[in-house]
C-alpha positions in Angstrom: -30.9 7.1 -10.7 -27.7 5.7 -11.1 -26.5 3.2 -8.3 -23.4 4.3 -6.0 -20.7 2.0 -4.4 -19.4 2.0 -1.1 -15.6 1.5 -0.3 -14.3 1.0 3.0 -10.3 0.9 4.1 -9.7 -1.0 7.0 -6.3 -0.2 8.9 -5.1 -0.7 12.3 -6.1 2.6 13.6 -8.7 4.1 11.4 -11.8 2.8 9.1 -12.4 5.1 6.1 -15.4 5.3 4.3 -16.7 6.8 0.9 -19.8 6.7 -0.9 -18.8 6.8 -4.8 -20.4 7.3 -8.2 -19.6 4.2 -10.9 -17.3 6.4 -12.5 -15.2 6.7 -9.3 -16.0 10.3 -8.1 -16.2 10.8 -4.3 -19.6 12.0 -2.9 -19.1 11.6 0.8 -16.5 10.5 2.8 -15.9 10.0 6.6 -14.0 7.8 9.1 -14.2 6.1 12.8 -11.3 4.9 15.0 -10.6 1.0 14.7 -11.5 -0.5 18.1 -9.2 -3.8 18.2 -10.1 -4.6 21.7 -11.8 -8.0 22.6 -9.8 -9.6 19.7 -11.2 -7.0 17.2 -14.9 -8.2 17.9 -16.0 -4.6 17.6 -14.7 -3.9 14.3 -17.0 -5.4 11.7 -20.1 -4.5 14.1 -18.5 -0.8 13.8 -18.4 -1.2 10.0 -21.8 -2.1 9.7 -23.3 0.6 12.2 -21.1 3.4 10.5 -22.7 2.5 7.2 -25.9 2.1 8.0 -26.0 5.4 10.3 -24.3 7.3 7.5 -27.0 5.8 4.9 -29.8 6.7 7.3 -27.9 10.5 7.4 -27.9 10.9 3.7 -31.4 9.3 3.4 -30.2 6.7 1.1 -31.5 3.0 0.7 -29.6 -0.1 0.1 -31.1 -0.6 -3.2 -29.3 2.4 -4.2 -26.2 0.9 -4.1 -24.3 -1.7 -6.4 -22.2 -3.1 -3.5 -19.7 -2.6 -0.8 -15.8 -3.2 -1.5 -13.6 -3.4 1.2 -9.8 -3.4 1.4 -8.3 -5.3 4.6 -5.0 -6.4 5.9 -4.2 -9.9 6.4 -4.8 -13.3 4.4 -8.0 -12.8 2.5 -10.3 -15.6 1.1 -11.9 -13.8 -1.7 -14.4 -16.2 -2.3 -15.2 -16.7 1.0 -15.0 -13.2 1.9 -13.1 -14.0 5.2 -10.1 -12.2 6.7 -7.4 -14.2 9.0 -4.0 -13.7 10.3 -4.5 -9.5 10.8 -2.4 -9.1 14.1 -2.5 -5.5 13.9 -6.3 -5.8 14.1 -6.1 -8.6 16.9 -7.8 -10.8 14.1 -6.3 -14.1 15.2 -9.2 -16.5 13.8 -11.1 -16.4 10.6 -13.5 -13.4 10.2 -16.4 -13.8 8.5 -16.8 -10.4 7.4 -18.8 -11.0 4.1 -21.6 -12.8 5.5 -22.0 -10.1 9.0 -21.7 -7.0 6.5 -24.2 -8.5 3.6 -26.5 -9.7 6.1 -26.7 -6.4 8.3 -26.4 -3.8 5.7 -28.6 -5.8 2.7 -25.9 -4.7 0.0 -23.6 -7.0 -1.8 -20.2 -7.0 -0.5 -16.7 -7.9 -1.6 -13.2 -7.9 -0.1 -9.4 -8.0 -1.0 -6.3 -7.3 0.6 -5.5 -3.6 1.3 -2.3 -3.1 -0.5 -4.3 -4.6 -3.8 -7.2 -2.5 -3.0 -4.8 0.5 -3.0 -3.0 -0.7 -6.2 -6.7 -0.6 -7.9 -7.1 2.9 -6.7 -4.3 4.4 -8.0 -4.6 2.6 -11.1 -8.3 3.7 -11.8 -8.2 7.2 -10.6 -4.5 8.1 -10.0 -1.3 7.7 -11.5 -1.9 4.4 -13.3 -4.5 6.2 -15.8 -6.9 3.1 -15.9 -4.3 1.5 -17.6 -4.6 -2.4 -18.0 -1.3 -2.9 -16.6 -0.2 -1.3 -13.5 2.2 -2.5 -10.6 2.0 -0.5 -7.3 4.5 -0.5 -4.6 3.5 1.3 -1.5 6.3 2.2 1.2 5.3 2.4 4.8 6.1 0.8 7.9 6.4 -2.4 5.7 6.5 -2.6 2.1 3.2 -3.7 0.1 2.1 -3.5 -3.4 -0.4 -4.5 -6.1 -0.3 -6.1 -9.6 -3.3 -5.3 -12.2 -2.5 -7.3 -15.2 -4.8 -7.3 -18.3 -7.3 -5.1 -16.2 -7.3 -7.6 -13.1 -5.5 -7.9 -10.0 -3.2 -10.6 -10.0 -3.9 -13.2 -7.2 -1.6 -16.5 -7.9 -2.8 -19.0 -5.7 -3.4 -16.5 -2.9 -0.5 -14.3 -2.3 0.6 -12.7 -5.7 1.7 -9.1 -5.5 3.9 -9.4 -2.1 6.5 -7.0 -3.8 8.0 -6.2 -0.2 9.4 -9.6 0.0 11.1 -9.9 -3.1 14.5 -11.0 -2.2 17.2 -8.1 -3.2 20.2 -8.8 -1.2 20.8 -12.6 -0.7 21.6 -13.2 2.7 20.6 -9.3 3.9 18.6 -8.3 6.8 16.5 -10.6 8.7 12.9 -9.9 7.6 9.9 -10.4 9.8 8.7 -13.2 7.7 11.7 -15.3 8.4 13.8 -14.6 5.5 16.6 -12.6 4.7 17.1 -9.6 2.3 13.4 -8.7 1.3 13.1 -5.3 -0.3 10.8 -4.4 2.8 14.1 -4.7 5.1 15.9 -1.8 3.3 12.5 0.3 1.4 10.3 0.5 4.7 10.5 3.5 6.8 12.2 1.4 9.4 14.3 0.0 7.1 15.6 3.1 5.6 16.7 3.9 9.7 18.2 0.6 9.6 20.1 0.9 6.6 21.3 4.6 7.9 22.3 3.2 11.4 24.5 0.3 9.7 26.2 2.8 7.3 27.0 5.4 9.8 29.0 2.6 11.9 31.4 2.5 9.4 31.5 6.3 8.3 34.0 8.9 9.8 33.3 11.8 7.4 31.4 14.9 8.3 27.6 14.5 8.5 24.8 15.8 10.5 23.2 12.3 10.3 26.1 10.6 11.6 26.0 13.3 14.3 22.8 12.6 15.3 22.9 8.9 15.1 26.1 9.1 17.3 24.3 11.5 19.9 21.6 8.7 20.3 19.2 11.3 18.7 15.6 9.5 17.0 16.1 9.4 13.5 13.3 8.7 11.1 13.5 8.2 7.3 12.0 11.6 6.5 15.0 12.9 8.3 17.4 10.9 6.5 15.8 12.2 3.2 15.6 16.0 4.1 19.4 15.4 5.2 20.4 14.0 1.7 18.2 16.7 0.0 20.8 19.1 2.0 23.7 17.2 0.6 24.5 15.3 3.7 27.3 13.2 2.5 26.3 9.6 4.5 22.5 10.5 4.4 23.0 10.7 0.5 24.9 7.6 0.8 22.2 5.6 2.7 19.4 6.8 -0.1 21.1 5.6 -3.0 21.6 2.3 -1.1 17.9 2.5 -0.7 17.0 3.4 -4.1 19.3 0.9 -5.6 17.2 -1.9 -3.9 14.0 -0.2 -4.9 15.4 0.3 -8.2 16.2 -3.5 -8.6 13.0 -4.6 -7.3 11.0 -2.3 -10.0 13.1 -3.2 -12.8 12.5 -7.0 -11.9 8.5 -6.2 -11.7 9.3 -4.6 -15.3 11.1 -7.3 -16.6 8.7 -9.9 -15.5 5.5 -8.2 -16.3 6.1 -4.7 -18.3 3.5 -2.9 -16.8 2.8 0.7 -18.2 3.5 2.1 -14.8 5.0 0.9 -11.9 3.7 3.5 -9.4 5.1 4.3 -5.7 3.3 5.4 -3.0 3.0 5.1 0.9 4.6 7.5 3.5 8.2 7.1 2.4 6.8 8.2 -1.3 6.6 11.8 0.4 10.1 12.3 -0.4 8.6 13.1 -4.1 10.9 13.4 -7.1 13.9 13.2 -5.2 13.3 9.6 -4.4 11.9 8.8 -8.0 14.6 10.3 -9.8 17.0 8.3 -7.6 15.0 5.0 -7.9 14.8 5.8 -11.6 18.4 5.9 -12.2 18.7 2.6 -10.4 15.9 1.0 -12.5 17.6 2.1 -16.0 20.4 0.1 -14.8 18.6 -3.3 -14.4 15.6 -3.0 -16.9 15.7 -5.0 -20.2 16.4 -2.2 -22.7 12.8 -2.5 -24.4 11.5 -2.7 -20.3 13.5 0.8 -19.9 11.6 2.6 -22.5 7.9 1.4 -22.2 7.6 0.8 -18.1 7.4 4.1 -16.5 7.9 4.9 -12.8 5.5 7.3 -11.0 4.6 8.6 -8.1 1.4 7.8 -6.2 -1.4 10.7 -6.6 -4.1 9.8 -4.5 -2.6 9.6 -1.0 -4.9 8.5 1.6 -7.8 7.9 -0.8 -6.1 5.4 -2.8 -7.6 2.5 -0.5 -11.3 3.5 -0.5 -11.5 4.6 -3.9 -9.7 0.9 -5.0 -11.9 -0.8 -2.6 -15.0 0.6 -4.1 -13.8 -0.3 -7.5 -14.2 -4.0 -6.2 -18.1 -3.7 -5.7 -18.0 -3.0 -9.8 -17.5 -6.7 -10.7 -20.2 -7.7 -8.2 
């Protein structure tokens, strides 16, 4: 019997699980709520209990699995299998994830950063077409990313792939990391709204976006994109600025690494080809001529499954 792999995608509100074949086809999937009470002390036991419960349910044994791979927020020590600083999980101290999961499931375990594993997922079974060189940008509440070069994740000495903290506007907006002008401050869901508010203050023309902001209505990135698609002049200006910064970032990634694909995912990417076409326009301005022709921008294809698929693929290296 062919052995299976398990993927775990640990998020601040939900933990997703999947059992996959070695070829990356999902056979079973489920999820549980993330219990962050008591400094996140319940999270790892909940993961173990859920895996053991489902293996019993599916009448499967530990020896039928190559391993478990997991993506986690925070700073991940890949060799030790620990996580620190995952504040959205209330994990303030070092979490011995690998030690506990391996002991309590009797299955080999490996772990990496959540944005990295999403990059692996899109590279393996999504828009990256299993190419050896793929970069991934995820646009959500923040901006994350992961880089696959020569078929392997790029870790540097621990923090490679922090696409969201590429500087795209020296002395620009203050970022949560303490620096100014990070891509995250402009191209995240919150960043789009921030740009919209700032540009609305200086705008005096006729605009539904301007009216909604002036009236104190709640604005989201989706609303800004939807209004831009309807030719709202201010919304179009906001999206052009956001896509300018994304284009600069994609061009810098392309010029440095020349991957086959830069894949754009996350909630903001739901704006679809409207977003992609705008980013491509700016990418073309700043990319090195040969990079412009060989590095292609694409929308992510796996959606919420990128994390579990990519996490499971980690187990193949065990």
